[in-house]
gemmi code that builds the backbone of each chain (N, CA, C; Angstrom):
import gemmi

chains = {
    "A": [
        ("UNK", (67.687, 130.873, 175.396), (68.137, 130.639, 174.082), (68.864, 129.445, 174.299)),
        ("UNK", (68.791, 128.251, 173.162), (69.334, 127.065, 173.449), (70.777, 127.289, 172.841)),
        ("UNK", (71.687, 126.664, 173.638), (72.880, 126.816, 173.198), (73.826, 125.551, 172.647)),
        ("UNK", (72.902, 124.193, 172.727), (73.670, 123.449, 171.967), (73.011, 122.794, 170.702)),
        ("UNK", (73.934, 123.029, 169.598), (73.327, 122.401, 168.495), (73.643, 121.074, 168.306)),
        ("UNK", (72.572, 120.356, 168.107), (72.855, 118.747, 167.967), (72.469, 118.147, 166.838)),
        ("UNK", (73.328, 117.402, 166.102), (72.966, 116.799, 164.769), (73.447, 115.239, 164.835)),
        ("UNK", (72.480, 114.581, 164.239), (72.809, 113.320, 164.045), (72.767, 112.751, 162.556)),
        ("UNK", (73.609, 111.638, 162.216), (73.726, 111.357, 161.072), (74.296, 109.816, 161.101)),
        ("UNK", (73.531, 109.112, 160.335), (73.849, 107.554, 160.312), (74.615, 107.348, 158.969)),
        ("UNK", (75.727, 106.693, 159.002), (76.773, 106.546, 157.771), (76.596, 105.056, 157.729)),
        ("UNK", (76.952, 104.606, 156.357), (76.684, 103.077, 156.259), (78.315, 102.435, 156.443)),
        ("UNK", (79.070, 103.497, 156.425), (80.372, 103.080, 156.534), (81.035, 102.610, 157.978)),
        ("UNK", (81.888, 101.673, 157.930), (82.318, 101.182, 159.262), (83.008, 102.429, 160.230)),
        ("UNK", (82.957, 102.362, 161.510), (83.371, 103.538, 162.562), (84.719, 103.908, 162.173)),
        ("UNK", (85.645, 102.915, 161.962), (87.097, 103.390, 161.595), (87.353, 104.228, 160.671)),
        ("UNK", (86.198, 104.000, 159.331), (86.307, 105.025, 158.180), (85.834, 106.184, 158.635)),
        ("UNK", (84.766, 106.390, 159.447), (84.225, 107.638, 159.826), (85.268, 108.592, 160.890)),
        ("UNK", (85.906, 107.684, 161.364), (86.921, 108.284, 162.454), (88.045, 108.839, 161.579)),
        ("UNK", (88.439, 107.849, 160.773), (89.656, 108.632, 159.641), (89.307, 109.771, 159.182)),
        ("UNK", (87.859, 109.867, 158.589), (87.408, 111.121, 157.841), (87.677, 112.322, 158.820)),
        ("UNK", (87.177, 112.089, 159.920), (86.814, 113.153, 160.943), (88.200, 113.836, 161.488)),
        ("UNK", (89.562, 113.115, 161.503), (90.469, 113.131, 162.127), (91.787, 113.222, 161.275)),
        ("UNK", (91.853, 112.626, 159.914), (93.086, 112.909, 159.421), (92.883, 113.889, 158.543)),
        ("UNK", (94.069, 114.879, 158.535), (94.205, 116.309, 157.792), (94.043, 116.147, 156.305)),
        ("UNK", (94.571, 115.035, 155.627), (94.064, 114.970, 154.377), (92.892, 114.851, 153.953)),
        ("UNK", (91.863, 113.994, 154.606), (90.432, 113.406, 154.855), (89.680, 114.758, 154.778)),
        ("UNK", (90.057, 115.332, 155.929), (88.989, 116.430, 156.410), (89.038, 117.556, 155.306)),
        ("UNK", (90.446, 117.830, 154.688), (90.473, 118.763, 153.843), (89.879, 118.159, 152.681)),
        ("UNK", (89.475, 117.144, 152.344), (88.917, 116.979, 151.108), (87.205, 117.380, 151.080)),
        ("UNK", (86.938, 116.625, 152.519), (85.147, 116.577, 152.327), (84.736, 117.769, 153.253)),
        ("UNK", (85.546, 118.150, 154.200), (85.234, 119.527, 154.863), (85.724, 120.907, 154.643)),
        ("UNK", (86.792, 121.140, 155.303), (87.444, 122.449, 154.826), (89.049, 122.196, 154.857)),
        ("UNK", (89.582, 122.425, 154.166), (91.108, 122.563, 153.920), (91.716, 122.934, 155.453)),
        ("UNK", (92.844, 122.365, 155.858), (93.094, 122.450, 157.124), (94.447, 121.906, 157.354)),
        ("UNK", (95.052, 122.442, 158.805), (96.151, 121.928, 159.461), (95.344, 121.019, 160.634)),
        ("UNK", (95.498, 119.870, 160.693), (94.953, 119.113, 161.608), (95.855, 117.646, 161.989)),
        ("UNK", (95.974, 117.702, 163.539), (96.140, 116.389, 164.225), (95.626, 116.338, 165.223)),
        ("UNK", (94.795, 115.031, 165.503), (94.070, 114.502, 166.501), (95.007, 114.272, 167.804)),
        ("UNK", (95.480, 115.166, 168.249), (96.406, 115.093, 169.392), (95.956, 116.240, 170.292)),
        ("UNK", (95.694, 115.729, 171.439), (95.145, 116.855, 172.728), (96.243, 117.871, 172.891)),
        ("UNK", (95.576, 119.205, 172.716), (96.672, 120.409, 172.749), (97.118, 120.937, 171.283)),
        ("UNK", (96.698, 120.027, 170.327), (97.161, 120.592, 169.006), (96.444, 121.760, 168.552)),
        ("UNK", (97.063, 122.876, 168.098), (96.213, 124.125, 167.436), (95.790, 123.825, 166.373)),
        ("UNK", (94.725, 123.388, 165.790), (94.517, 123.273, 164.380), (93.911, 124.512, 163.769)),
        ("UNK", (93.934, 124.593, 162.431), (93.330, 125.584, 161.574), (92.508, 125.125, 160.615)),
        ("UNK", (91.486, 125.753, 160.191), (90.594, 125.492, 158.811), (91.066, 126.827, 158.108)),
        ("UNK", (91.502, 126.375, 156.762), (92.024, 127.659, 156.161), (91.050, 127.780, 154.630)),
        ("UNK", (91.223, 128.924, 154.326), (90.545, 129.141, 153.112), (91.198, 128.754, 152.055)),
        ("UNK", (90.660, 128.248, 150.819), (91.285, 127.634, 149.577), (92.190, 128.272, 148.834)),
        ("UNK", (91.966, 129.762, 148.619), (93.053, 130.251, 147.916), (94.159, 130.750, 148.488)),
        ("UNK", (93.903, 131.496, 149.903), (95.261, 132.141, 150.296), (95.576, 131.409, 151.474)),
        ("UNK", (95.244, 130.329, 152.102), (95.459, 129.579, 153.304), (95.389, 130.265, 154.272)),
        ("UNK", (94.513, 131.356, 154.458), (94.334, 132.044, 155.790), (93.332, 131.310, 156.787)),
        ("UNK", (93.722, 131.423, 157.874), (92.655, 130.931, 158.971), (91.615, 131.580, 159.180)),
        ("UNK", (90.646, 130.660, 158.624), (89.175, 131.062, 158.902), (88.563, 130.766, 160.450)),
        ("UNK", (88.795, 129.239, 160.804), (88.381, 128.852, 161.953), (89.435, 128.466, 162.715)),
        ("UNK", (89.630, 128.284, 164.061), (91.139, 127.945, 164.685), (90.558, 127.105, 165.886)),
        ("UNK", (91.438, 126.479, 166.727), (91.014, 125.981, 168.023), (91.822, 125.237, 168.503)),
        ("UNK", (91.849, 124.419, 169.541), (92.531, 123.539, 170.312), (91.775, 122.228, 170.418)),
        ("UNK", (92.550, 121.191, 170.399), (92.002, 119.794, 170.288), (92.020, 119.421, 171.912)),
        ("UNK", (90.775, 119.203, 172.383), (90.517, 119.083, 174.036), (90.620, 117.581, 174.203)),
        ("UNK", (90.043, 116.811, 173.351), (89.846, 115.280, 173.820), (90.015, 114.274, 172.556)),
        ("UNK", (90.956, 113.349, 172.539), (90.691, 112.351, 171.355), (90.685, 110.795, 172.086)),
        ("UNK", (89.825, 110.472, 171.397), (89.242, 108.975, 172.068), (88.790, 108.049, 171.106)),
        ("UNK", (89.786, 107.659, 170.234), (89.526, 107.150, 169.068), (88.725, 105.614, 169.370)),
        ("UNK", (87.494, 105.073, 168.708), (87.291, 105.947, 167.539), (85.870, 106.433, 167.727)),
        ("UNK", (85.828, 107.092, 169.226), (84.489, 107.254, 169.633), (84.203, 108.681, 169.935)),
        ("UNK", (85.107, 109.380, 170.229), (84.834, 111.020, 170.518), (86.260, 111.647, 170.217)),
        ("UNK", (85.757, 112.995, 169.506), (86.541, 113.983, 169.272), (86.130, 115.268, 169.746)),
        ("UNK", (86.823, 115.980, 170.556), (86.549, 117.337, 170.748), (87.416, 118.306, 170.779)),
        ("UNK", (87.036, 119.626, 170.324), (87.774, 120.715, 169.937), (87.034, 121.918, 169.907)),
        ("UNK", (87.917, 123.107, 170.269), (87.369, 124.595, 170.181), (87.215, 124.853, 168.921)),
        ("UNK", (86.304, 125.842, 168.769), (86.096, 126.366, 167.242), (86.006, 127.907, 167.497)),
        ("UNK", (86.713, 128.536, 167.101), (86.999, 129.879, 167.108), (87.026, 130.661, 165.533)),
        ("UNK", (86.034, 131.431, 165.257), (85.975, 132.110, 164.017), (86.976, 133.201, 164.171)),
        ("UNK", (87.848, 133.237, 163.184), (89.082, 134.182, 163.069), (88.343, 135.523, 163.236)),
        ("UNK", (89.039, 136.223, 163.941), (88.698, 137.657, 164.357), (87.475, 137.838, 165.353)),
        ("UNK", (86.870, 136.876, 165.678), (86.116, 136.951, 167.070), (87.026, 136.321, 168.317)),
        ("UNK", (86.364, 136.739, 169.308), (86.786, 136.381, 170.714), (86.045, 134.883, 171.341)),
        ("UNK", (85.079, 134.525, 171.008), (84.007, 133.629, 171.109), (84.432, 132.178, 171.115)),
        ("UNK", (84.631, 131.544, 172.058), (85.094, 130.178, 171.867), (84.028, 129.049, 172.014)),
        ("UNK", (83.449, 128.550, 170.982), (82.484, 127.416, 170.968), (83.110, 126.021, 170.811)),
        ("UNK", (82.571, 125.037, 171.118), (82.947, 123.730, 171.226), (82.167, 122.787, 170.294)),
        ("UNK", (83.227, 121.984, 169.531), (82.353, 121.108, 168.592), (82.985, 119.514, 169.139)),
        ("UNK", (81.778, 119.052, 169.457), (82.086, 117.437, 169.835), (81.752, 116.318, 168.871)),
        ("UNK", (82.483, 115.608, 168.187), (82.022, 114.375, 167.385), (82.009, 113.183, 168.348)),
        ("UNK", (80.799, 112.434, 168.135), (80.745, 111.252, 169.076), (80.288, 110.012, 167.847)),
        ("UNK", (81.016, 108.899, 167.852), (80.634, 108.178, 167.136), (80.238, 106.551, 167.807)),
        ("UNK", (79.376, 105.864, 167.154), (79.013, 104.792, 167.585), (78.567, 103.779, 166.724)),
        ("UNK", (78.716, 102.319, 166.781), (78.568, 101.572, 165.869), (77.066, 101.294, 165.917)),
        ("UNK", (76.180, 101.203, 164.781), (74.943, 101.159, 164.725), (74.260, 100.609, 163.517)),
        ("UNK", (73.608, 99.740, 163.702), (73.054, 99.206, 162.367), (73.938, 98.940, 161.096)),
        ("UNK", (74.874, 98.300, 161.488), (75.807, 97.892, 160.398), (76.687, 98.839, 160.136)),
        ("UNK", (76.599, 99.992, 160.666), (77.298, 101.307, 160.042), (77.775, 102.234, 161.361)),
        ("UNK", (77.831, 103.582, 161.322), (78.249, 104.558, 162.213), (76.899, 105.593, 162.413)),
        ("UNK", (76.720, 105.864, 163.549), (75.915, 106.796, 163.818), (76.816, 107.809, 164.679)),
        ("UNK", (76.914, 109.119, 163.816), (77.700, 110.380, 164.328), (76.590, 111.017, 164.990)),
        ("UNK", (77.202, 111.808, 166.113), (76.311, 112.804, 166.889), (77.325, 113.762, 167.045)),
        ("UNK", (77.086, 115.034, 166.322), (77.681, 115.938, 166.703), (76.883, 117.339, 167.192)),
        ("UNK", (77.647, 117.720, 168.111), (77.433, 118.946, 169.248), (78.137, 120.082, 168.943)),
        ("UNK", (77.437, 121.175, 168.875), (78.206, 122.550, 168.701), (77.636, 123.463, 169.835)),
        ("UNK", (78.476, 123.726, 170.911), (77.856, 124.216, 171.993), (78.739, 125.748, 171.907)),
        ("UNK", (77.860, 126.410, 172.633), (78.407, 128.044, 172.993), (78.144, 129.139, 172.111)),
        ("UNK", (77.346, 128.579, 170.991), (77.001, 129.153, 169.747), (76.516, 130.557, 170.095)),
        ("UNK", (75.603, 130.501, 171.247), (74.747, 131.927, 171.549), (75.464, 132.894, 171.920)),
        ("UNK", (76.892, 132.620, 172.468), (77.830, 133.323, 172.948), (78.262, 134.334, 172.406)),
        ("UNK", (78.139, 134.365, 171.063), (78.511, 135.395, 170.181), (77.562, 136.586, 170.417)),
        ("UNK", (78.562, 137.898, 170.610), (77.868, 138.995, 171.018), (77.349, 139.422, 169.626)),
        ("UNK", (76.302, 140.654, 169.596), (75.535, 140.680, 168.299), (76.499, 141.610, 167.536)),
        ("UNK", (77.356, 142.663, 168.087), (78.255, 143.352, 167.358), (79.377, 142.461, 166.562)),
        ("UNK", (79.610, 141.257, 167.029), (80.585, 140.704, 166.499), (80.106, 139.700, 165.429)),
        ("UNK", (78.811, 139.262, 165.195), (78.257, 138.417, 164.559), (78.215, 138.392, 162.986)),
        ("UNK", (77.608, 139.217, 162.531), (77.159, 139.457, 160.869), (78.417, 139.824, 160.150)),
        ("UNK", (79.147, 140.840, 160.646), (80.291, 141.404, 160.114), (81.451, 140.529, 159.960)),
        ("UNK", (81.444, 139.945, 160.995), (82.789, 139.002, 161.156), (82.556, 137.720, 160.243)),
        ("UNK", (81.335, 137.266, 160.416), (80.851, 135.933, 159.656), (81.161, 136.412, 158.100)),
        ("UNK", (80.680, 137.715, 157.670), (80.886, 138.275, 156.488), (82.228, 138.149, 155.856)),
        ("UNK", (83.078, 138.586, 156.848), (84.407, 138.666, 156.674), (84.906, 137.408, 156.573)),
        ("UNK", (84.712, 136.443, 157.069), (85.151, 134.946, 157.110), (84.814, 134.309, 155.735)),
        ("UNK", (83.703, 134.622, 155.237), (83.271, 134.292, 153.997), (84.051, 134.737, 152.963)),
        ("UNK", (84.293, 136.159, 153.059), (84.977, 136.760, 152.195), (86.490, 135.962, 152.077)),
        ("UNK", (86.809, 135.637, 152.817), (88.111, 134.763, 152.783), (88.410, 133.702, 152.052)),
        ("UNK", (87.353, 133.075, 151.810), (87.086, 131.912, 150.948), (86.368, 130.526, 151.318)),
        ("UNK", (85.151, 131.070, 151.495), (84.151, 130.018, 152.066), (83.298, 129.775, 150.882)),
        ("UNK", (83.777, 129.993, 149.930), (83.060, 130.054, 148.524), (82.163, 128.811, 148.517)),
        ("UNK", (82.945, 127.533, 148.826), (82.208, 126.399, 148.765), (81.129, 125.958, 149.522)),
        ("UNK", (81.529, 126.266, 150.949), (80.574, 126.345, 151.978), (79.194, 127.198, 151.743)),
        ("UNK", (79.285, 128.170, 151.069), (78.730, 129.113, 150.608), (77.517, 128.698, 149.352)),
        ("UNK", (78.520, 128.198, 148.908), (77.733, 127.535, 147.686), (76.767, 126.473, 147.921)),
        ("UNK", (77.292, 125.660, 148.687), (76.136, 124.550, 149.371), (75.220, 125.139, 149.946)),
        ("UNK", (75.294, 126.276, 151.058), (74.360, 127.026, 151.803), (73.269, 127.657, 150.699)),
        ("UNK", (73.688, 127.976, 149.777), (72.934, 128.756, 148.566), (72.198, 127.784, 147.901)),
        ("UNK", (72.642, 126.595, 147.750), (71.684, 125.465, 147.011), (70.827, 125.147, 147.999)),
        ("UNK", (71.293, 124.775, 149.362), (70.346, 124.746, 150.473), (69.257, 125.296, 150.532)),
        ("UNK", (69.741, 126.677, 150.520), (68.586, 127.908, 150.869), (67.536, 127.951, 149.639)),
        ("UNK", (68.349, 127.858, 148.288), (67.393, 127.820, 147.258), (66.410, 126.881, 147.027)),
        ("UNK", (66.894, 125.549, 147.593), (65.894, 124.513, 147.862), (64.791, 124.642, 148.547)),
        ("UNK", (65.148, 125.594, 149.608), (64.270, 125.645, 150.735), (63.181, 126.858, 150.326)),
        ("UNK", (63.831, 127.626, 149.281), (62.624, 128.813, 148.956), (61.768, 128.091, 147.824)),
        ("UNK", (62.380, 127.003, 147.055), (61.576, 126.216, 145.996), (60.339, 125.515, 146.938)),
        ("UNK", (60.776, 125.019, 148.064), (59.838, 124.119, 149.020), (58.504, 125.375, 149.503)),
        ("UNK", (59.168, 126.468, 149.783), (58.318, 127.345, 150.325), (57.384, 128.173, 149.305)),
        ("UNK", (57.836, 128.055, 148.299), (56.946, 128.744, 146.915), (56.145, 127.313, 146.505)),
        ("UNK", (56.187, 126.098, 146.776), (55.308, 125.064, 146.585), (54.324, 125.004, 147.396)),
        ("UNK", (54.815, 125.272, 148.890), (53.995, 125.266, 149.880), (52.696, 126.413, 150.025)),
        ("UNK", (52.941, 127.514, 149.040), (51.903, 128.456, 148.988), (50.499, 128.195, 148.678)),
    ],
    "B": [
        ("UNK", (62.561, 132.150, 163.654), (62.386, 133.053, 162.952), (61.215, 133.338, 162.064)),
        ("UNK", (60.782, 134.506, 161.785), (59.725, 134.970, 160.983), (59.854, 134.541, 159.622)),
        ("UNK", (58.744, 134.334, 158.943), (59.017, 133.972, 157.751), (59.632, 134.924, 156.722)),
        ("UNK", (59.139, 136.275, 156.721), (59.639, 137.338, 156.189), (61.056, 137.733, 156.403)),
        ("UNK", (61.492, 137.592, 157.626), (63.061, 137.666, 158.106), (63.705, 136.657, 157.353)),
        ("UNK", (63.505, 135.442, 157.693), (64.002, 134.308, 156.936), (64.053, 134.608, 155.492)),
        ("UNK", (63.011, 135.310, 154.938), (63.328, 135.563, 153.275), (64.534, 136.424, 153.169)),
        ("UNK", (64.618, 137.398, 154.043), (65.239, 138.514, 153.939), (66.939, 137.819, 153.897)),
        ("UNK", (66.968, 137.027, 154.913), (68.252, 136.367, 155.429), (68.686, 135.817, 154.211)),
        ("UNK", (67.733, 134.706, 153.604), (67.924, 133.967, 152.286), (68.530, 134.844, 151.193)),
        ("UNK", (68.061, 136.021, 151.177), (68.646, 136.890, 150.127), (69.885, 137.300, 150.418)),
        ("UNK", (70.233, 137.737, 151.723), (71.419, 138.385, 151.801), (72.501, 137.163, 151.731)),
        ("UNK", (72.287, 135.782, 152.128), (73.192, 134.738, 151.953), (73.458, 134.625, 150.371)),
        ("UNK", (72.279, 134.794, 149.625), (72.479, 134.930, 148.141), (73.364, 135.833, 147.537)),
        ("UNK", (72.950, 137.120, 148.060), (73.900, 138.121, 147.567), (75.498, 137.948, 148.109)),
        ("UNK", (75.989, 137.476, 149.192), (77.073, 137.349, 149.256), (77.893, 135.879, 149.234)),
        ("UNK", (76.798, 135.403, 148.357), (77.438, 133.889, 147.851), (78.285, 133.938, 146.718)),
        ("UNK", (78.537, 134.951, 146.022), (79.371, 135.296, 145.153), (80.398, 136.332, 145.081)),
        ("UNK", (81.485, 135.910, 144.828), (82.849, 136.653, 145.184), (82.531, 137.907, 144.556)),
        ("UNK", (82.162, 138.011, 143.352), (82.305, 139.404, 142.688), (81.389, 140.055, 143.374)),
        ("UNK", (80.244, 139.821, 143.697), (79.472, 140.510, 144.725), (79.995, 140.897, 145.852)),
        ("UNK", (80.748, 140.068, 146.678), (81.333, 140.401, 147.773), (82.331, 141.526, 147.456)),
        ("UNK", (82.939, 141.244, 146.352), (84.021, 142.413, 146.231), (83.512, 143.963, 146.025)),
        ("UNK", (82.326, 144.065, 145.002), (81.828, 145.085, 144.958), (81.233, 145.516, 146.351)),
        ("UNK", (80.487, 144.923, 147.080), (79.890, 145.031, 148.156), (80.992, 145.812, 149.043)),
        ("UNK", (82.387, 144.976, 149.243), (83.293, 145.629, 149.886), (83.976, 146.755, 149.496)),
        ("UNK", (84.060, 147.027, 148.187), (84.623, 148.334, 147.649), (83.563, 149.397, 148.234)),
        ("UNK", (82.411, 149.233, 148.059), (81.239, 150.384, 148.383), (81.320, 150.628, 149.927)),
        ("UNK", (81.469, 149.648, 150.657), (81.662, 149.722, 152.194), (82.885, 150.471, 152.652)),
        ("UNK", (83.985, 149.957, 151.849), (85.106, 150.902, 151.997), (85.070, 152.427, 151.644)),
        ("UNK", (84.370, 152.622, 150.360), (84.232, 153.981, 150.015), (83.569, 154.683, 150.740)),
        ("UNK", (82.609, 154.396, 151.644), (81.831, 155.171, 152.351), (80.966, 156.103, 152.088)),
        ("UNK", (80.943, 156.100, 150.691), (80.459, 157.381, 150.187), (79.674, 156.663, 148.632)),
        ("UNK", (78.704, 157.259, 148.281), (78.026, 156.997, 146.925), (78.791, 156.773, 145.724)),
        ("UNK", (78.995, 155.720, 145.057), (79.589, 155.479, 143.753), (78.894, 155.205, 142.681)),
        ("UNK", (79.147, 155.915, 141.633), (78.651, 155.572, 140.291), (78.974, 154.282, 139.879)),
        ("UNK", (77.809, 153.696, 139.126), (77.933, 152.648, 138.268), (79.432, 152.642, 137.502)),
        ("UNK", (79.477, 153.689, 136.681), (80.928, 153.859, 135.873), (81.813, 153.614, 136.858)),
        ("UNK", (82.013, 154.036, 138.050), (83.303, 154.169, 138.862), (83.401, 152.776, 139.342)),
        ("UNK", (82.134, 152.061, 139.886), (82.221, 150.541, 140.414), (83.027, 149.876, 138.937)),
        ("UNK", (82.214, 150.050, 137.781), (82.623, 149.125, 136.776), (83.991, 149.169, 136.629)),
        ("UNK", (84.824, 150.596, 136.663), (86.179, 150.742, 136.339), (86.974, 149.689, 137.254)),
        ("UNK", (86.413, 149.585, 138.512), (87.301, 149.013, 139.109), (87.356, 147.261, 139.193)),
        ("UNK", (86.491, 146.943, 138.205), (86.322, 145.466, 138.317), (86.440, 144.913, 136.891)),
        ("UNK", (87.139, 143.809, 136.501), (87.101, 143.251, 135.487), (86.108, 142.477, 134.617)),
        ("UNK", (84.872, 143.238, 134.847), (83.710, 142.511, 134.544), (82.766, 143.574, 133.885)),
        ("UNK", (81.819, 143.010, 133.014), (81.119, 143.939, 132.149), (80.185, 145.053, 132.975)),
        ("UNK", (79.675, 145.991, 132.388), (79.146, 146.629, 133.271), (77.521, 146.419, 133.417)),
        ("UNK", (77.176, 145.547, 132.388), (76.007, 144.779, 132.743), (76.221, 143.505, 133.873)),
        ("UNK", (77.028, 143.249, 133.755), (77.703, 142.245, 134.859), (77.620, 143.158, 136.317)),
        ("UNK", (78.199, 144.171, 136.208), (78.160, 144.945, 137.625), (76.611, 145.367, 137.929)),
        ("UNK", (75.942, 145.820, 136.993), (74.620, 146.269, 137.192), (73.802, 145.036, 137.780)),
        ("UNK", (73.923, 143.896, 137.191), (73.261, 142.597, 137.606), (73.490, 142.309, 139.407)),
        ("UNK", (74.701, 142.421, 139.581), (75.226, 142.129, 140.985), (74.805, 143.239, 141.687)),
        ("UNK", (74.416, 144.272, 141.388), (74.283, 145.650, 142.225), (72.629, 145.238, 142.631)),
        ("UNK", (71.923, 144.656, 141.507), (70.700, 144.379, 141.683), (70.361, 143.364, 142.619)),
        ("UNK", (71.054, 142.505, 142.769), (71.136, 141.480, 143.570), (71.399, 141.794, 145.022)),
        ("UNK", (72.435, 142.847, 145.152), (72.593, 143.392, 146.384), (71.613, 144.331, 147.084)),
        ("UNK", (71.045, 145.036, 145.934), (69.869, 145.978, 146.334), (68.673, 145.051, 146.915)),
        ("UNK", (68.619, 144.117, 146.216), (67.230, 143.270, 146.856), (67.509, 142.890, 147.923)),
        ("UNK", (68.593, 142.776, 148.388), (69.104, 141.974, 149.798), (69.031, 143.054, 150.874)),
        ("UNK", (68.852, 144.421, 150.080), (69.065, 145.418, 151.202), (70.590, 146.114, 151.660)),
        ("UNK", (71.522, 145.415, 150.790), (72.851, 145.484, 151.223), (73.350, 146.789, 150.488)),
        ("UNK", (72.431, 147.079, 149.399), (73.079, 148.402, 148.696), (71.587, 149.243, 148.400)),
        ("UNK", (71.966, 150.489, 148.246), (70.788, 151.399, 148.091), (71.302, 152.193, 146.687)),
        ("UNK", (70.470, 152.371, 145.526), (70.609, 153.047, 144.539), (69.913, 154.218, 144.354)),
        ("UNK", (70.400, 155.336, 143.546), (69.221, 156.206, 142.949), (69.831, 157.079, 141.771)),
        ("UNK", (69.317, 157.285, 140.867), (69.571, 158.120, 139.610), (69.824, 159.418, 139.567)),
        ("UNK", (70.773, 159.703, 139.164), (71.293, 161.298, 139.395), (71.520, 161.600, 137.959)),
        ("UNK", (71.050, 162.516, 136.821), (71.003, 162.558, 135.759), (71.070, 161.383, 135.134)),
        ("UNK", (72.305, 160.979, 134.313), (72.211, 159.818, 133.514), (73.001, 158.722, 134.231)),
        ("UNK", (73.349, 158.949, 135.306), (73.963, 158.042, 136.259), (73.179, 157.503, 137.361)),
        ("UNK", (73.799, 156.267, 137.588), (73.152, 155.494, 138.835), (73.923, 155.428, 139.904)),
        ("UNK", (73.690, 155.876, 141.157), (74.430, 155.889, 142.330), (74.275, 154.805, 143.227)),
        ("UNK", (75.268, 154.289, 144.053), (75.161, 153.047, 144.696), (75.760, 153.540, 146.058)),
        ("UNK", (75.061, 153.143, 147.063), (75.953, 153.326, 148.456), (75.454, 152.031, 149.180)),
        ("UNK", (76.407, 151.543, 149.925), (76.513, 150.283, 150.931), (75.774, 150.428, 152.224)),
        ("UNK", (74.991, 149.713, 152.500), (74.155, 149.401, 153.731), (74.696, 148.210, 154.615)),
        ("UNK", (75.922, 148.441, 155.194), (76.368, 147.252, 155.675), (75.689, 146.737, 156.942)),
        ("UNK", (74.679, 147.733, 157.809), (73.938, 147.334, 158.670), (73.097, 146.260, 158.151)),
        ("UNK", (72.643, 146.154, 157.271), (71.932, 145.061, 156.796), (72.259, 143.902, 157.009)),
        ("UNK", (73.594, 143.708, 157.163), (74.177, 142.412, 157.471), (74.055, 141.822, 158.865)),
        ("UNK", (73.348, 142.684, 159.747), (72.945, 142.597, 161.099), (71.695, 141.580, 161.042)),
        ("UNK", (71.173, 141.678, 159.879), (70.057, 140.670, 160.033), (70.296, 139.029, 160.051)),
        ("UNK", (71.530, 138.735, 159.720), (72.175, 137.521, 159.880), (72.674, 137.262, 161.039)),
        ("UNK", (72.380, 137.496, 162.196), (72.918, 137.434, 163.338), (72.611, 136.169, 164.001)),
        ("UNK", (71.685, 135.309, 163.381), (71.501, 134.194, 164.435), (72.171, 132.927, 163.789)),
        ("UNK", (73.314, 133.131, 164.631), (74.214, 131.784, 164.369), (73.876, 130.575, 164.525)),
        ("UNK", (72.706, 130.142, 165.239), (72.460, 128.960, 165.320), (71.694, 128.659, 163.889)),
        ("UNK", (70.891, 129.355, 163.488), (70.287, 129.148, 162.251), (71.478, 128.773, 161.242)),
        ("UNK", (72.500, 129.708, 161.370), (73.675, 129.450, 160.464), (74.211, 127.980, 160.309)),
        ("UNK", (74.556, 127.755, 161.754), (75.492, 126.413, 161.908), (74.595, 125.305, 161.594)),
        ("UNK", (73.223, 125.768, 161.982), (72.461, 124.683, 161.533), (72.426, 124.069, 160.167)),
        ("UNK", (72.336, 125.003, 159.323), (72.314, 124.639, 157.865), (73.919, 124.324, 157.435)),
        ("UNK", (74.662, 125.025, 158.105), (76.260, 124.407, 157.793), (76.438, 123.246, 158.340)),
        ("UNK", (76.424, 122.797, 159.491), (76.319, 121.176, 159.818), (75.387, 120.341, 158.894)),
        ("UNK", (74.179, 120.591, 158.676), (73.468, 119.807, 157.817), (74.053, 119.503, 156.405)),
        ("UNK", (74.955, 120.403, 155.930), (75.357, 120.450, 154.791), (76.534, 119.617, 154.847)),
        ("UNK", (77.552, 119.887, 155.857), (78.810, 119.416, 156.117), (78.780, 117.822, 156.229)),
        ("UNK", (77.640, 117.371, 157.133), (77.268, 116.180, 157.736), (76.980, 115.147, 156.139)),
        ("UNK", (76.420, 115.656, 155.226), (75.782, 115.380, 154.027), (77.121, 115.028, 152.976)),
        ("UNK", (77.997, 115.841, 152.963), (79.293, 115.860, 152.417), (80.006, 114.723, 152.892)),
        ("UNK", (79.966, 114.727, 154.161), (80.596, 113.515, 154.913), (80.312, 112.107, 154.315)),
        ("UNK", (78.989, 112.331, 154.334), (78.512, 111.061, 153.607), (78.895, 110.466, 152.218)),
        ("UNK", (79.046, 111.634, 151.474), (79.295, 111.574, 150.152), (80.461, 111.048, 149.854)),
        ("UNK", (81.487, 111.761, 150.771), (82.861, 111.132, 150.757), (83.168, 109.773, 151.084)),
        ("UNK", (82.413, 109.400, 152.388), (82.637, 108.036, 152.762), (81.965, 106.964, 151.574)),
        ("UNK", (80.991, 107.438, 150.725), (80.480, 106.321, 150.034), (81.430, 106.409, 148.578)),
        ("UNK", (82.147, 107.371, 148.530), (82.969, 107.144, 147.222), (84.551, 106.890, 147.489)),
        ("UNK", (84.730, 106.421, 148.807), (86.101, 106.080, 149.332), (85.922, 104.653, 149.831)),
    ],
}
model = gemmi.Model(1)
for chain_id, residues in chains.items():
    chain = gemmi.Chain(chain_id)
    for i, (resn, *xyz) in enumerate(residues, 1):
        res = gemmi.Residue()
        res.name, res.seqid = resn, gemmi.SeqId(i, " ")
        for name, pos in zip(("N", "CA", "C"), xyz):
            atom = gemmi.Atom()
            atom.name, atom.element = name, gemmi.Element(name[0])
            atom.pos, atom.b_iso = gemmi.Position(*pos), 0.0
            res.add_atom(atom)
        chain.add_residue(res)
    model.add_chain(chain)
structure = gemmi.Structure()
structure.add_model(model)
structure.setup_entities()
């Protein structure tokens, strides 16, 4: 089973802006998930639910190498499994190439998967889920057209 | 993942995408026994038609089963169905795609 999920995305913005967006608490809270975050090695960050500020995801900052690399652990609240998220930035084609790696994902034992994930959603992942919902809806439309 | 399974997973994601449906499902799971539509409706500040609609979606996803008894319809939760969503890689794959697009939108507007 593959254990590292890798995503690449090119942005037109300068590398400093992308770095700020992924390391500054206020910016992360705007586009990603509301959080307590400091780009300092050893800092214990939390991603919070919108309504009640409950920790949904938490972890420790492992590596900060401005403006190129940020690494932190990613632990879903209520689960024991430690996964790792790595953000790598490089200047490319007048913009920034982001490579995101999420490793350790296959380490979730079966019994703590779906139920815990559901509970995380329940705490306030509405926005994430709405996006996911749209994504999935789009996918179904595509599937229907493909028939 | 097989198409049919993916289809089921999509239905489950849709079913739990709504806060009211999650609440209804949660109440049913906690009850651990069949509840009538009336009993469920009494616990929520939504219309009976609304509850019926939500139950229908939960039922489509296999998270709830219903059966008629006299004039009432009874519902029971099947939380085991959530095990269908055990593919975290598939989940995170979609999650990061969405989030990295969101980052692009954020960067474009600032």
